[in-house]
C-alpha positions in Angstrom: -3.4 16.6 -10.4 -6.6 16.6 -13.2 -5.6 15.6 -16.8 -2.2 13.8 -16.9 -0.4 15.1 -19.2 3.8 15.3 -18.7 3.6 19.0 -17.0 1.7 17.6 -14.4 3.2 14.1 -14.3 6.7 16.2 -14.2 4.8 18.8 -11.3 3.9 16.4 -8.6 6.6 16.3 -5.6 8.2 13.1 -4.6 5.4 12.8 -1.4 2.7 13.3 -3.8 3.7 10.2 -5.9 4.6 8.1 -3.0 1.3 8.7 -1.1 -0.5 7.8 -4.2 1.9 4.3 -4.4 4.8 5.1 -6.6 7.8 3.8 -5.0 11.2 5.6 -5.4 12.1 3.4 -8.6 8.7 3.9 -10.2 9.0 8.0 -9.4 12.0 7.9 -10.9 10.8 5.9 -14.6 7.9 7.7 -14.6 9.7 11.2 -14.4 11.8 10.2 -17.2 9.2 8.9 -19.5 7.5 12.5 -18.5 10.2 14.3 -19.6 10.6 12.4 -22.6 7.7 12.7 -24.2 7.7 16.6 -22.9 10.8 17.3 -25.0 9.4 15.3 -27.8 12.1 12.6 -27.7 9.3 10.3 -27.4 6.8 11.1 -29.8 3.1 8.6 -28.8 1.7 9.8 -32.0 4.5 8.6 -34.1 4.7 5.9 -32.3 0.8 4.6 -34.4 3.0 5.3 -38.1 5.9 2.4 -37.0 5.1 -0.9 -37.4 5.2 -3.0 -34.0 9.3 -4.2 -34.1 10.0 -0.4 -34.7 7.6 0.9 -31.6 9.0 -1.6 -29.4 12.2 -0.4 -29.8 11.6 3.1 -29.5 9.7 2.1 -26.5 12.1 0.3 -24.8 14.4 2.9 -25.4 13.3 4.6 -22.1 14.7 3.4 -18.9 12.1 1.6 -17.1 10.2 0.2 -19.9 10.8 -3.3 -21.2 9.1 -5.9 -23.5 6.4 -6.6 -21.8 5.0 -2.9 -21.1 5.8 -1.9 -24.5 3.8 -4.8 -25.8 0.8 -3.8 -23.2 1.1 -0.5 -25.2 1.2 -1.8 -28.2 -2.2 -3.9 -27.6 -4.1 -1.6 -25.7 -3.1 2.2 -26.8 -2.4 1.2 -30.3 -4.8 -1.7 -30.5 -2.0 -4.0 -32.5 -3.9 -7.0 -32.9 -0.5 -9.1 -33.4 1.4 -7.9 -30.0 0.9 -9.9 -27.5 2.9 -9.2 -24.2 5.3 -12.0 -23.5 4.9 -14.2 -20.9 1.3 -13.9 -20.9 
């Protein structure tokens, strides 16, 4: 696949995604996320400038992203020290 970009993810067929471990549900979620990023509907760079609550809200609007995933993104991708995935 090379670089992991929205376009690269969208170019993968169902069989390839299944081969690398994606369930049908996860395939649906990852394609939806890739479409939102590719269209600019979700701007990952913009998230860095938002406070935790607003960034979390933007992420949770994406089908398949819940609170735990949003908090994990805040913690690891955005390096927010005051974010912690609930339940951990």
